[in-house]
C-alpha positions in Angstrom: 75.6 -30.5 -0.2 77.9 -33.2 0.8 77.9 -33.5 4.6 80.6 -36.1 4.7 83.4 -33.7 3.8 85.9 -33.1 6.6 85.0 -29.5 7.2 81.4 -30.3 7.8 81.8 -33.1 10.2 81.1 -32.5 13.9 84.1 -32.2 16.0 84.7 -34.9 18.6 84.6 -33.7 22.2 87.3 -34.7 24.6 86.2 -36.3 27.8 85.4 -33.6 30.4 84.9 -30.7 28.0 81.1 -30.8 28.5 81.5 -31.0 32.3 83.8 -28.0 32.4 81.6 -25.9 30.1 78.5 -26.8 32.2 80.4 -26.1 35.4 81.5 -22.6 34.3 77.9 -21.7 33.2 76.6 -23.0 36.6 79.2 -20.9 38.5 78.2 -17.8 36.5 74.5 -18.4 37.2 75.2 -18.8 40.9 77.2 -15.6 41.0 74.4 -13.7 39.4 71.8 -15.3 41.7 73.9 -14.4 44.8 74.3 -10.8 43.6 70.5 -10.5 43.2 69.8 -12.0 46.6 72.3 -9.6 48.2 70.7 -6.6 46.5 67.2 -7.7 47.6 68.3 -8.1 51.2 69.9 -4.6 51.1 66.7 -3.1 49.8 64.7 -5.0 52.5 66.9 -3.8 55.3 66.7 -0.2 54.0 62.9 -0.5 53.8 62.5 -1.9 57.3 64.8 0.8 58.7 62.7 3.6 57.1 59.4 2.1 58.1 60.5 2.0 61.8 61.8 5.6 61.6 58.6 6.8 59.9 56.4 5.2 62.5 58.4 6.6 65.4 58.5 10.1 63.8 54.8 10.1 63.1 54.1 9.2 66.7 56.4 11.9 67.9 54.5 14.5 65.9 51.0 13.2 66.9 50.7 15.1 70.1 47.0 15.8 70.9 45.6 18.9 72.5 45.1 17.7 76.1 42.8 20.7 77.1 40.5 19.9 74.2 40.5 16.2 75.1 39.7 17.1 78.7 36.8 19.3 77.7 35.2 17.5 74.8 36.9 14.0 74.7 37.9 14.7 71.1 41.5 13.9 70.1 42.7 16.9 68.0 46.2 17.9 67.0 46.2 21.6 67.9 48.7 23.0 65.4 49.6 21.1 62.2 52.6 23.4 61.7 54.0 22.5 65.2 53.4 18.8 64.4 55.3 19.2 61.1 58.2 20.9 63.0 58.2 18.1 65.6 58.1 15.5 62.8 61.1 17.1 61.0 63.2 17.1 64.3 62.1 13.5 65.0 63.0 12.2 61.5 66.4 13.8 61.7 67.0 12.1 65.0 65.6 8.8 64.1 67.6 8.5 60.9 70.7 10.1 62.3 70.7 12.8 59.5 73.2 15.7 59.3 72.4 19.3 58.4 72.0 18.4 54.7 69.6 15.6 55.6 72.0 12.9 54.6 72.6 9.7 56.6 76.1 8.6 57.7 75.2 5.0 56.9 75.5 5.1 53.1 74.6 1.4 52.8 71.0 2.1 53.8 70.5 5.7 52.5 72.9 7.0 49.9 71.5 10.4 49.3 69.5 13.2 51.0 66.1 12.4 52.6 63.2 14.5 51.3 59.8 14.9 53.0 57.4 14.4 50.1 54.1 14.7 52.1 53.1 15.4 55.7 49.4 15.4 56.4 47.5 15.9 59.6 43.9 14.4 59.8 41.8 15.8 62.6 38.6 13.8 63.0 35.6 15.5 64.7 32.3 13.6 64.5 31.8 12.8 60.8 34.0 15.5 59.5 37.8 15.3 58.8 39.9 18.4 58.8 42.9 17.8 56.6 46.1 19.9 56.6 48.8 18.8 54.2 52.4 20.0 53.7 54.1 19.2 50.4 57.7 18.6 49.6 58.4 22.3 49.4 56.7 23.0 52.8 53.7 24.7 51.2 50.5 24.0 53.2 47.1 23.1 51.9 43.9 22.4 53.7 40.4 21.0 53.1 37.5 19.3 54.8 36.4 15.7 54.1 33.8 13.2 55.3 34.7 10.4 57.7 34.9 7.2 55.8 35.4 9.0 52.5 38.8 10.6 53.2 41.8 8.4 52.2 45.4 8.8 53.0 47.8 8.7 50.0 48.7 5.1 50.7 45.0 4.1 50.2 44.0 3.6 53.8 40.7 5.1 54.9 41.0 7.7 57.6 39.0 6.6 60.6 40.7 8.5 63.5 42.8 11.6 64.1 46.2 10.8 62.7 49.3 11.7 60.7 50.5 10.5 57.3 54.0 11.1 56.1 55.9 10.1 53.1 59.7 10.4 52.4 61.9 9.7 49.5 65.6 8.8 49.5 68.3 7.3 47.3 69.5 3.7 47.8 72.8 2.6 46.3 72.8 -0.9 44.8 75.4 -3.2 43.4 77.5 -2.1 40.4 76.8 1.6 40.9 73.0 1.3 40.6 71.1 4.2 42.3 67.4 4.1 42.8 64.9 6.5 44.4 62.8 4.8 47.1 59.6 6.1 48.7 58.1 5.1 52.0 54.9 6.3 53.5 53.1 5.6 56.8 49.8 6.5 58.4 49.7 6.7 62.3 46.3 6.8 63.9 45.6 8.1 67.4 42.9 6.0 69.1 41.6 5.6 72.6 43.0 2.5 74.4 
């Protein structure tokens, strides 16, 4: 193979061609980096918005039975069903949802919000009474041991409290839609 033939010789570059090529690749890289940073910031804003709304809604639902507290000094949530109803009203108000459970601000929540899990933990001595409502509203209940019972987010249940988890759609750049989930455990403790 004769590498000295004209068709095999390297082409000479004109001055500035390498600079232009490098500059165009650099601009492309910066554009991709900026898109990624914008998307991460949008997801972070949606997550923070949901976390605040969940905490406020859990606290709205965590109303203790004052009579029971006055008699036995135990903090108990009297009716898990009433707590679930209060939670649903609170989440609709805190997220500004319409009748179809959709948010007007499509930048933060682009689809309907679904309650995936709502669980009431009533602690009495070393026993934990658990009442859970699934995504379809079906209730389940069981008894656990204090220190052994864990919320779905992995935290150990130490006091009477409420855990809730919701899912929702978040719209990203270039038509990307993802399903996000957020959960929160709110404990009721003596001050």
